[in-house]
RORO-597261 format. One record per residue (C-alpha): residue number from 1; residue in one letter; x, y, z. Coordinates in steps of 0.2 Angstrom, whole numbers. Example, Ala and Ser with C-alpha at 12.3 -4.5 7.8 and 13.67 -1.06 7.14 Angstrom:
RORO-597261
+------+------+-------+-------+-------+
| migu | fike |    c1 |    c2 |    c3 |
+------+------+-------+-------+-------+
|    1 |    a |    62 |   -22 |    39 |
|    2 |    s |    68 |    -5 |    36 |
+------+------+-------+-------+-------+
END
This chain:
RORO-597261
+------+------+-------+-------+-------+
| migu | fike |    c1 |    c2 |    c3 |
+------+------+-------+-------+-------+
|    1 |    m |   123 |     2 |   233 |
|    2 |    i |   133 |     3 |   217 |
|    3 |    p |   151 |    -5 |   218 |
|    4 |    m |   164 |     8 |   216 |
|    5 |    e |   173 |    -1 |   200 |
|    6 |    e |   157 |    -1 |   191 |
|    7 |    n |   155 |    18 |   195 |
|    8 |    k |   172 |    22 |   190 |
|    9 |    k |   174 |    35 |   175 |
|   10 |    k |   188 |    35 |   164 |
|   11 |    v |   195 |    52 |   158 |
|   12 |    l |   208 |    58 |   147 |
|   13 |    y |   216 |    73 |   152 |
|   14 |    v |   225 |    82 |   137 |
|   15 |    d |   236 |    96 |   144 |
|   16 |    d |   256 |   101 |   140 |
|   17 |    d |   258 |   105 |   159 |
|   18 |    a |   260 |    90 |   170 |
|   19 |    d |   258 |    99 |   185 |
|   20 |    d |   240 |   105 |   180 |
|   21 |    f |   237 |    86 |   177 |
|   22 |    l |   243 |    81 |   195 |
|   23 |    l |   232 |    95 |   202 |
|   24 |    v |   216 |    91 |   193 |
|   25 |    e |   220 |    73 |   197 |
|   26 |    r |   221 |    75 |   215 |
|   27 |    m |   206 |    86 |   216 |
|   28 |    l |   196 |    73 |   208 |
|   29 |    h |   205 |    59 |   218 |
|   30 |    g |   198 |    67 |   233 |
|   31 |    y |   178 |    68 |   227 |
|   32 |    k |   170 |    54 |   238 |
|   33 |    h |   154 |    52 |   227 |
|   34 |    m |   163 |    46 |   210 |
|   35 |    d |   179 |    37 |   206 |
|   36 |    f |   189 |    45 |   192 |
|   37 |    e |   203 |    36 |   184 |
|   38 |    m |   213 |    48 |   175 |
|   39 |    t |   225 |    46 |   159 |
|   40 |    h |   238 |    60 |   154 |
|   41 |    a |   241 |    66 |   136 |
|   42 |    g |   255 |    79 |   136 |
|   43 |    s |   253 |    84 |   116 |
|   44 |    f |   241 |    84 |   102 |
|   45 |    e |   250 |    68 |    95 |
|   46 |    q |   248 |    58 |   112 |
|   47 |    a |   229 |    62 |   113 |
|   48 |    k |   228 |    55 |    95 |
|   49 |    a |   237 |    40 |   100 |
|   50 |    h |   223 |    38 |   114 |
|   51 |    l |   209 |    39 |   102 |
|   52 |    d |   207 |    20 |   102 |
|   53 |    g |   204 |    21 |   121 |
|   54 |    n |   187 |    18 |   129 |
|   55 |    f |   186 |    34 |   139 |
|   56 |    d |   170 |    42 |   146 |
|   57 |    a |   176 |    60 |   146 |
|   58 |    y |   189 |    71 |   140 |
|   59 |    l |   196 |    87 |   149 |
|   60 |    v |   205 |    97 |   136 |
|   61 |    d |   217 |   113 |   139 |
|   62 |    y |   213 |   126 |   126 |
|   63 |    r |   232 |   130 |   123 |
|   64 |    l |   242 |   114 |   119 |
|   65 |    g |   259 |   120 |   111 |
|   66 |    s |   258 |   122 |    91 |
|   67 |    k |   239 |   116 |    93 |
|   68 |    s |   224 |   122 |   100 |
|   69 |    g |   212 |   112 |   111 |
|   70 |    i |   198 |   115 |    97 |
|   71 |    e |   208 |   106 |    87 |
|   72 |    v |   211 |    91 |    99 |
|   73 |    l |   191 |    93 |   101 |
|   74 |    e |   189 |    91 |    83 |
|   75 |    l |   198 |    76 |    82 |
|   76 |    i |   191 |    68 |    95 |
|   77 |    k |   173 |    72 |    88 |
|   78 |    s |   178 |    66 |    70 |
|   79 |    t |   179 |    47 |    77 |
|   80 |    k |   168 |    49 |    92 |
|   81 |    k |   153 |    61 |    89 |
|   82 |    h |   144 |    62 |   105 |
|   83 |    a |   161 |    61 |   116 |
|   84 |    p |   158 |    72 |   132 |
|   85 |    v |   173 |    86 |   129 |
|   86 |    i |   176 |    99 |   142 |
|   87 |    i |   187 |   114 |   136 |
|   88 |    l |   199 |   120 |   151 |
|   89 |    t |   207 |   137 |   150 |
|   90 |    g |   219 |   149 |   159 |
|   91 |    m |   207 |   165 |   158 |
|   92 |    e |   188 |   168 |   154 |
|   93 |    n |   186 |   172 |   137 |
|   94 |    g |   168 |   174 |   129 |
|   95 |    q |   175 |   172 |   111 |
|   96 |    v |   184 |   154 |   116 |
|   97 |    d |   168 |   149 |   125 |
|   98 |    d |   158 |   152 |   109 |
|   99 |    q |   171 |   143 |    98 |
|  100 |    a |   172 |   129 |   110 |
|  101 |    r |   151 |   128 |   110 |
|  102 |    e |   150 |   127 |    92 |
|  103 |    s |   164 |   115 |    90 |
|  104 |    g |   154 |   103 |   101 |
|  105 |    a |   161 |   105 |   117 |
|  106 |    s |   150 |   100 |   132 |
|  107 |    d |   157 |   114 |   144 |
|  108 |    y |   171 |   128 |   146 |
|  109 |    l |   178 |   129 |   163 |
|  110 |    v |   192 |   142 |   169 |
|  111 |    k |   207 |   134 |   178 |
|  112 |    g |   207 |   141 |   196 |
|  113 |    a |   190 |   145 |   196 |
|  114 |    f |   182 |   128 |   200 |
|  115 |    d |   184 |   115 |   213 |
|  116 |    a |   182 |    95 |   214 |
|  117 |    q |   163 |    96 |   216 |
|  118 |    m |   160 |   108 |   201 |
|  119 |    l |   172 |    99 |   189 |
|  120 |    s |   165 |    81 |   194 |
|  121 |    r |   148 |    89 |   192 |
|  122 |    s |   153 |    95 |   175 |
|  123 |    i |   160 |    79 |   170 |
|  124 |    r |   144 |    70 |   175 |
|  125 |    y |   132 |    81 |   167 |
|  126 |    a |   143 |    79 |   151 |
|  127 |    i |   143 |    60 |   151 |
|  128 |    r |   124 |    61 |   154 |
|  129 |    d |   121 |    73 |   140 |
|  130 |    a |   132 |    64 |   129 |
|  131 |    e |   123 |    47 |   133 |
|  132 |    l |   106 |    56 |   130 |
|  133 |    h |   111 |    63 |   112 |
|  134 |    e |   118 |    47 |   107 |
|  135 |    s |   101 |    38 |   112 |
|  136 |    l |    93 |    51 |   101 |
|  137 |    d |   104 |    49 |    87 |
|  138 |    i |   102 |    30 |    88 |
|  139 |    a |    83 |    32 |    89 |
|  140 |    g |    83 |    46 |    75 |
|  141 |    r |    92 |    34 |    64 |
|  142 |    k |    81 |    20 |    68 |
|  143 |    f |    66 |    30 |    63 |
|  144 |    k |    73 |    36 |    48 |
|  145 |    n |    78 |    19 |    44 |
|  146 |    i |    60 |    12 |    47 |
|  147 |    f |    54 |    28 |    37 |
|  148 |    e |    64 |    26 |    22 |
|  149 |    r |    63 |     7 |    21 |
|  150 |    a |    44 |     6 |    25 |
|  151 |    a |    34 |    -2 |    12 |
|  152 |    d |    19 |    10 |    14 |
|  153 |    p |    19 |    27 |     9 |
|  154 |    i |    23 |    40 |    25 |
|  155 |    i |    22 |    58 |    24 |
|  156 |    l |    24 |    72 |    36 |
|  157 |    v |    12 |    87 |    35 |
|  158 |    n |     8 |   102 |    44 |
|  159 |    r |    -9 |   109 |    50 |
|  160 |    l |   -14 |   114 |    34 |
|  161 |    s |   -10 |    96 |    27 |
|  162 |    l |     6 |   105 |    16 |
|  163 |    i |    16 |    89 |    14 |
|  164 |    i |    34 |    93 |    21 |
|  165 |    d |    42 |    77 |    18 |
|  166 |    f |    40 |    58 |    12 |
|  167 |    n |    48 |    42 |    10 |
|  168 |    p |    52 |    33 |    -6 |
|  169 |    s |    37 |    23 |    -4 |
|  170 |    f |    26 |    39 |    -7 |
|  171 |    l |    36 |    41 |   -23 |
|  172 |    q |    34 |    23 |   -30 |
|  173 |    k |    16 |    23 |   -26 |
|  174 |    f |    11 |    42 |   -30 |
|  175 |    s |    13 |    49 |   -47 |
|  176 |    y |    23 |    64 |   -41 |
|  177 |    n |    37 |    71 |   -49 |
|  178 |    l |    48 |    83 |   -39 |
|  179 |    g |    57 |    88 |   -57 |
|  180 |    k |    39 |    94 |   -64 |
|  181 |    n |    29 |   100 |   -49 |
|  182 |    d |    31 |   113 |   -35 |
|  183 |    f |    35 |   101 |   -19 |
|  184 |    h |    28 |   116 |    -7 |
|  185 |    s |    12 |   116 |   -17 |
|  186 |    l |     4 |    98 |   -14 |
|  187 |    h |    -8 |    97 |     1 |
|  188 |    f |   -14 |    80 |     6 |
|  189 |    t |   -31 |    85 |     6 |
|  190 |    d |   -29 |    87 |   -13 |
|  191 |    l |   -26 |    69 |   -13 |
|  192 |    l |   -41 |    64 |    -5 |
|  193 |    v |   -56 |    60 |   -17 |
|  194 |    k |   -70 |    62 |    -6 |
|  195 |    k |   -77 |    79 |     1 |
|  196 |    e |   -81 |    73 |    18 |
|  197 |    d |   -64 |    64 |    20 |
|  198 |    k |   -55 |    81 |    15 |
|  199 |    e |   -65 |    90 |    29 |
|  200 |    f |   -63 |    75 |    41 |
|  201 |    l |   -44 |    77 |    39 |
|  202 |    k |   -44 |    96 |    41 |
|  203 |    e |   -54 |    93 |    57 |
|  204 |    v |   -41 |    80 |    63 |
|  205 |    l |   -27 |    92 |    60 |
|  206 |    k |   -35 |   106 |    68 |
|  207 |    s |   -39 |    97 |    84 |
|  208 |    n |   -21 |    89 |    89 |
|  209 |    t |   -28 |    72 |    91 |
|  210 |    d |   -22 |    55 |    83 |
|  211 |    v |   -34 |    46 |    72 |
|  212 |    l |   -29 |    28 |    66 |
|  213 |    d |   -35 |    18 |    52 |
|  214 |    f |   -49 |    27 |    44 |
|  215 |    e |   -53 |    22 |    25 |
|  216 |    a |   -52 |    34 |    11 |
|  217 |    d |   -52 |    34 |    -7 |
|  218 |    i |   -35 |    42 |   -12 |
|  219 |    k |   -30 |    49 |   -29 |
|  220 |    i |   -12 |    42 |   -34 |
|  221 |    s |   -12 |    49 |   -52 |
|  222 |    p |   -25 |    58 |   -63 |
|  223 |    d |   -33 |    43 |   -69 |
|  224 |    q |   -32 |    31 |   -54 |
|  225 |    n |   -37 |    30 |   -36 |
|  226 |    i |   -35 |    17 |   -22 |
|  227 |    m |   -45 |    13 |    -7 |
|  228 |    a |   -31 |    15 |     7 |
|  229 |    l |   -31 |    14 |    26 |
|  230 |    v |   -24 |    31 |    33 |
|  231 |    s |   -18 |    35 |    50 |
|  232 |    v |   -14 |    51 |    57 |
|  233 |    v |    -1 |    53 |    71 |
|  234 |    m |     6 |    69 |    79 |
|  235 |    n |    24 |    71 |    78 |
|  236 |    e |    33 |    70 |    94 |
|  237 |    t |    45 |    82 |    90 |
|  238 |    s |    33 |    95 |    86 |
|  239 |    k |    14 |    99 |    89 |
|  240 |    e |    13 |   108 |    71 |
|  241 |    l |    17 |    92 |    61 |
|  242 |    y |     8 |    76 |    58 |
|  243 |    q |    14 |    59 |    52 |
|  244 |    i |     2 |    51 |    40 |
|  245 |    m |     4 |    32 |    35 |
|  246 |    i |    -6 |    25 |    20 |
|  247 |    k |   -11 |     7 |    19 |
|  248 |    d |   -16 |     3 |     1 |
|  249 |    l |   -31 |    -9 |     3 |
|  250 |    t |   -33 |   -12 |   -16 |
|  251 |    e |   -26 |   -29 |   -16 |
|  252 |    l |   -36 |   -34 |    -1 |
|  253 |    k |   -52 |   -26 |    -8 |
|  254 |    i |   -48 |   -37 |   -24 |
|  255 |    k |   -46 |   -53 |   -14 |
|  256 |    e |   -60 |   -50 |    -5 |
|  257 |    e |   -71 |   -46 |   -18 |
|  258 |    e |   -64 |   -61 |   -28 |
|  259 |    l |   -69 |   -73 |   -13 |
|  260 |    y |   -86 |   -66 |   -11 |
|  261 |    n |   -91 |   -68 |   -30 |
|  262 |    l |   -84 |   -85 |   -29 |
|  263 |    k |   -94 |   -89 |   -14 |
|  264 |    r |  -110 |   -83 |   -22 |
|  265 |    f |  -107 |   -92 |   -38 |
|  266 |    s |  -106 |  -108 |   -27 |
|  267 |    s |  -122 |  -102 |   -17 |
|  268 |    t |  -130 |   -99 |   -34 |
|  269 |    g |  -126 |  -116 |   -41 |
|  270 |    r |  -131 |  -124 |   -25 |
|  271 |    i |  -149 |  -116 |   -26 |
|  272 |    a |  -148 |  -121 |   -45 |
|  273 |    r |  -147 |  -139 |   -41 |
|  274 |    i |  -161 |  -139 |   -27 |
|  275 |    l |  -173 |  -129 |   -39 |
|  276 |    a |  -169 |  -141 |   -53 |
|  277 |    h |  -172 |  -156 |   -42 |
|  278 |    e |  -189 |  -148 |   -34 |
|  279 |    v |  -195 |  -142 |   -52 |
|  280 |    k |  -190 |  -154 |   -65 |
|  281 |    n |  -199 |  -169 |   -57 |
|  282 |    p |  -216 |  -161 |   -56 |
|  283 |    l |  -213 |  -152 |   -73 |
|  284 |    t |  -210 |  -170 |   -81 |
|  285 |    t |  -226 |  -176 |   -74 |
|  286 |    i |  -236 |  -161 |   -80 |
|  287 |    l |  -228 |  -163 |   -98 |
|  288 |    l |  -233 |  -181 |   -98 |
|  289 |    s |  -250 |  -178 |   -92 |
|  290 |    a |  -253 |  -164 |  -104 |
|  291 |    e |  -246 |  -176 |  -118 |
|  292 |    q |  -260 |  -190 |  -111 |
|  293 |    l |  -273 |  -178 |  -113 |
|  294 |    c |  -270 |  -175 |  -131 |
|  295 |    y |  -275 |  -194 |  -134 |
|  296 |    e |  -289 |  -196 |  -122 |
|  297 |    l |  -299 |  -180 |  -124 |
|  298 |    p |  -313 |  -181 |  -137 |
|  299 |    p |  -310 |  -171 |  -153 |
|  300 |    e |  -324 |  -159 |  -149 |
|  301 |    v |  -315 |  -154 |  -133 |
|  302 |    k |  -298 |  -152 |  -140 |
|  303 |    e |  -308 |  -141 |  -153 |
|  304 |    e |  -316 |  -131 |  -139 |
|  305 |    s |  -300 |  -129 |  -129 |
|  306 |    g |  -290 |  -124 |  -144 |
|  307 |    d |  -271 |  -126 |  -142 |
|  308 |    l |  -272 |  -125 |  -122 |
|  309 |    v |  -263 |  -141 |  -120 |
|  310 |    e |  -250 |  -137 |  -133 |
|  311 |    t |  -247 |  -122 |  -124 |
|  312 |    i |  -245 |  -131 |  -107 |
|  313 |    k |  -232 |  -143 |  -116 |
|  314 |    k |  -223 |  -127 |  -124 |
|  315 |    n |  -221 |  -119 |  -107 |
|  316 |    c |  -216 |  -135 |   -99 |
|  317 |    t |  -203 |  -137 |  -112 |
|  318 |    r |  -197 |  -119 |  -110 |
|  319 |    i |  -196 |  -121 |   -92 |
|  320 |    n |  -186 |  -137 |   -92 |
|  321 |    q |  -174 |  -129 |  -105 |
|  322 |    l |  -172 |  -114 |   -94 |
|  323 |    i |  -167 |  -124 |   -79 |
|  324 |    t |  -156 |  -134 |   -88 |
|  325 |    e |  -146 |  -119 |   -95 |
|  326 |    l |  -146 |  -112 |   -77 |
|  327 |    l |  -138 |  -128 |   -71 |
|  328 |    e |  -126 |  -128 |   -84 |
|  329 |    s |  -121 |  -109 |   -81 |
|  330 |    t |  -118 |  -113 |   -63 |
|  331 |    r |  -110 |  -129 |   -64 |
|  332 |    f |   -90 |  -131 |   -65 |
|  333 |    t |   -87 |  -137 |   -83 |
|  334 |    e |   -76 |  -150 |   -88 |
|  335 |    l |   -60 |  -143 |   -96 |
|  336 |    e |   -51 |  -150 |  -112 |
|  337 |    a |   -35 |  -139 |  -107 |
|  338 |    k |   -20 |  -136 |  -115 |
|  339 |    k |    -6 |  -124 |  -117 |
|  340 |    y |   -10 |  -110 |  -127 |
|  341 |    p |    -5 |   -90 |  -130 |
|  342 |    l |   -16 |   -78 |  -121 |
|  343 |    n |   -14 |   -66 |  -133 |
|  344 |    q |   -20 |   -77 |  -147 |
|  345 |    i |   -35 |   -81 |  -139 |
|  346 |    l |   -39 |   -62 |  -138 |
|  347 |    e |   -35 |   -59 |  -156 |
|  348 |    e |   -46 |   -74 |  -160 |
|  349 |    a |   -60 |   -67 |  -149 |
|  350 |    l |   -58 |   -50 |  -157 |
|  351 |    e |   -59 |   -58 |  -174 |
|  352 |    e |   -76 |   -64 |  -169 |
|  353 |    v |   -83 |   -46 |  -164 |
|  354 |    e |   -74 |   -38 |  -177 |
|  355 |    e |   -91 |   -35 |  -187 |
|  356 |    r |   -99 |   -28 |  -173 |
|  357 |    i |   -85 |   -16 |  -169 |
|  358 |    e |   -86 |    -9 |  -189 |
|  359 |    l |  -104 |    -9 |  -188 |
|  360 |    k |  -104 |     4 |  -174 |
|  361 |    n |   -87 |    13 |  -180 |
|  362 |    i |   -79 |    10 |  -164 |
|  363 |    k |   -61 |    14 |  -160 |
|  364 |    l |   -52 |    -2 |  -155 |
|  365 |    i |   -36 |     1 |  -144 |
|  366 |    k |   -26 |   -16 |  -141 |
|  367 |    q |   -12 |   -15 |  -128 |
|  368 |    l |    -6 |   -34 |  -128 |
|  369 |    s |     9 |   -36 |  -116 |
|  370 |    n |    24 |   -46 |  -126 |
|  371 |    d |    28 |   -52 |  -109 |
|  372 |    i |    12 |   -63 |  -108 |
|  373 |    g |    15 |   -81 |  -112 |
|  374 |    d |     5 |   -96 |  -113 |
|  375 |    v |   -11 |  -101 |  -101 |
|  376 |    n |   -16 |  -120 |  -100 |
|  377 |    v |   -35 |  -116 |  -103 |
|  378 |    d |   -50 |  -124 |  -113 |
|  379 |    v |   -47 |  -112 |  -129 |
|  380 |    s |   -64 |  -113 |  -136 |
|  381 |    k |   -72 |  -110 |  -118 |
|  382 |    v |   -61 |   -96 |  -113 |
|  383 |    k |   -64 |   -87 |  -130 |
|  384 |    i |   -83 |   -88 |  -126 |
|  385 |    a |   -81 |   -79 |  -110 |
|  386 |    f |   -70 |   -65 |  -119 |
|  387 |    v |   -83 |   -63 |  -133 |
|  388 |    n |   -96 |   -62 |  -120 |
|  389 |    i |   -88 |   -48 |  -110 |
|  390 |    m |   -83 |   -39 |  -128 |
|  391 |    v |  -100 |   -40 |  -135 |
|  392 |    n |  -107 |   -33 |  -119 |
|  393 |    a |   -94 |   -19 |  -120 |
|  394 |    i |   -99 |   -14 |  -138 |
|  395 |    e |  -117 |   -14 |  -135 |
|  396 |    a |  -114 |    -2 |  -122 |
|  397 |    l |  -105 |    11 |  -133 |
|  398 |    h |  -111 |    25 |  -142 |
|  399 |    h |  -110 |    24 |  -162 |
|  400 |    d |   -96 |    33 |  -168 |
|  401 |    f |   -88 |    38 |  -151 |
|  402 |    g |   -86 |    22 |  -143 |
|  403 |    i |   -68 |    17 |  -138 |
|  404 |    l |   -65 |    -3 |  -133 |
|  405 |    r |   -48 |    -5 |  -126 |
|  406 |    v |   -41 |   -22 |  -124 |
|  407 |    r |   -26 |   -26 |  -112 |
|  408 |    s |   -15 |   -40 |  -106 |
|  409 |    v |    -2 |   -38 |   -92 |
|  410 |    v |     6 |   -49 |   -79 |
|  411 |    k |     2 |   -43 |   -62 |
|  412 |    a |     8 |   -53 |   -46 |
|  413 |    n |    11 |   -68 |   -56 |
|  414 |    k |    -5 |   -69 |   -65 |
|  415 |    c |   -11 |   -66 |   -83 |
|  416 |    q |   -23 |   -53 |   -82 |
|  417 |    v |   -34 |   -46 |   -96 |
|  418 |    e |   -44 |   -29 |   -95 |
|  419 |    i |   -57 |   -26 |  -106 |
|  420 |    s |   -63 |    -9 |  -106 |
|  421 |    d |   -76 |     2 |  -114 |
|  422 |    n |   -79 |    21 |  -112 |
|  423 |    g |   -99 |    17 |  -114 |
|  424 |    v |  -114 |    22 |  -102 |
|  425 |    g |  -108 |    11 |   -86 |
|  426 |    i |  -118 |     2 |   -75 |
|  427 |    p |  -128 |     9 |   -60 |
|  428 |    e |  -120 |     5 |   -43 |
|  429 |    e |  -135 |    -3 |   -37 |
|  430 |    k |  -135 |   -15 |   -53 |
|  431 |    l |  -117 |   -18 |   -52 |
|  432 |    d |  -119 |   -32 |   -37 |
|  433 |    r |  -131 |   -41 |   -47 |
|  434 |    l |  -121 |   -43 |   -64 |
|  435 |    f |  -117 |   -61 |   -63 |
|  436 |    e |  -135 |   -67 |   -56 |
|  437 |    p |  -144 |   -80 |   -67 |
|  438 |    f |  -157 |   -72 |   -79 |
|  439 |    y |  -153 |   -53 |   -73 |
|  440 |    t |  -151 |   -43 |   -90 |
|  441 |    s |  -156 |   -26 |   -95 |
|  442 |    k |  -158 |   -31 |  -113 |
|  443 |    p |  -174 |   -34 |  -119 |
|  444 |    t |  -170 |   -51 |  -129 |
|  445 |    g |  -155 |   -56 |  -117 |
|  446 |    s |  -156 |   -72 |  -108 |
|  447 |    g |  -147 |   -65 |   -94 |
|  448 |    l |  -136 |   -81 |   -93 |
|  449 |    g |  -121 |   -74 |  -103 |
|  450 |    l |  -111 |   -67 |   -89 |
|  451 |    t |  -116 |   -82 |   -77 |
|  452 |    n |  -108 |   -93 |   -90 |
|  453 |    t |   -93 |   -80 |   -93 |
|  454 |    q |   -90 |   -82 |   -73 |
|  455 |    n |   -92 |  -100 |   -73 |
|  456 |    i |   -81 |  -102 |   -87 |
|  457 |    i |   -67 |   -92 |   -78 |
|  458 |    f |   -69 |  -100 |   -61 |
|  459 |    s |   -68 |  -116 |   -69 |
|  460 |    h |   -51 |  -112 |   -74 |
|  461 |    g |   -46 |  -107 |   -56 |
|  462 |    g |   -46 |   -89 |   -62 |
|  463 |    s |   -55 |   -73 |   -55 |
|  464 |    l |   -68 |   -62 |   -64 |
|  465 |    r |   -71 |   -43 |   -57 |
|  466 |    v |   -78 |   -28 |   -65 |
|  467 |    q |   -78 |   -10 |   -60 |
|  468 |    s |   -90 |     3 |   -68 |
|  469 |    k |   -95 |    22 |   -66 |
|  470 |    e |  -111 |    28 |   -74 |
|  471 |    g |  -108 |    39 |   -89 |
|  472 |    i |   -89 |    34 |   -89 |
|  473 |    g |   -88 |    17 |   -94 |
|  474 |    t |   -85 |    -2 |   -87 |
|  475 |    t |   -69 |   -12 |   -85 |
|  476 |    f |   -69 |   -31 |   -83 |
|  477 |    y |   -54 |   -40 |   -74 |
|  478 |    i |   -49 |   -57 |   -78 |
|  479 |    a |   -34 |   -66 |   -70 |
|  480 |    l |   -28 |   -84 |   -75 |
|  481 |    d |   -13 |   -93 |   -70 |
|  482 |    c |     2 |   -90 |   -81 |
|  483 |    v |    11 |  -105 |   -87 |
+------+------+-------+-------+-------+
END
């Protein structure tokens, strides 16, 4: 059983008639189920003086001298938004009732028409509703705070995926300008790149179901897409609205790709060392045997065999050279590192491919950031890496219509270089093999240029990745530690 002291409710009674106060106080005192502690305020000024008091409910007479009960109600609500206020009046008046409700009164009672049970129940219900409204208000503010401060974009859509509202992170991530676009014309499905994702989302919104964490390509600007994790949750306040949360996976995917490339590079190097160990020894034996045959074979036999022995020796030397090149391209190189401006390395690399650019009549776009400073690198080796990528880009470009773009920028405390072309692009099935030793699409290529480039970047603790689409072009991303 709850102790009476804990169940006591403090009530401020505002009425300029002291007799009415005594009558109501006696009425509530006789109510056995709840204990009320009554305080009397005989005027507007006295009521104002009691505002700092910790009252559970307020009973306010509608007529209060020069002031009205509505004014007292508004005064209480100005400092205590959810305070339960019950307006009392001497006669029933629908207009007063409506005015009281509009001003935030919890209830409206006519004096003489209620008993202790009705009044106490009205007070209890008013207190309960006030506590409920306050808790909802707190929850609403909490949600709004989460909604506005969330690092990830959150949007509110209807069944047709029409965007109704969004948080500040959405504006930061997406190039959607409220000043230039009609807000009510943007549907979330318009931002989805793949047709199957559009259809899937439409079905989700029709079926009144929640969907957590499905991956989708999302267009955040006319020329940029991201891979994102999307969650769709029905709004608790309306079955017609849905909250969509968007988690950008771009950085995570980049890290996964970089880790995968590094592991694959290490695996290739390990295989190359095993191959060299297993092949070089017997290869040396074959070469020595071929040389010995040159001395031991009779002249007439050598004449009949032609250049077979020389062919054996030549191919042994070639295989030995290939294995040596493979080892060099997959072994972390020793560096003679020094501080050097990254933009200067790019300028020097561009000078080495200048003739190729002019020969193909290619348009060169340089976007070198002034924020880029020095990097601690082996300048000659990093220059070779940049030149290798630029040469590949130039060779992929069409004569007279090609564009080579070289950009430097600071991202996530890394000095990043982007080398892009609008050439033929690389088929998706070939993209994964791009850095494999001896893999090349060129008739005269060795297939070790990009392997060596990757080795140089990895030896500097950097990262190298590539994005490409057939018929659109290719972009290489190289990241190095800024000094």
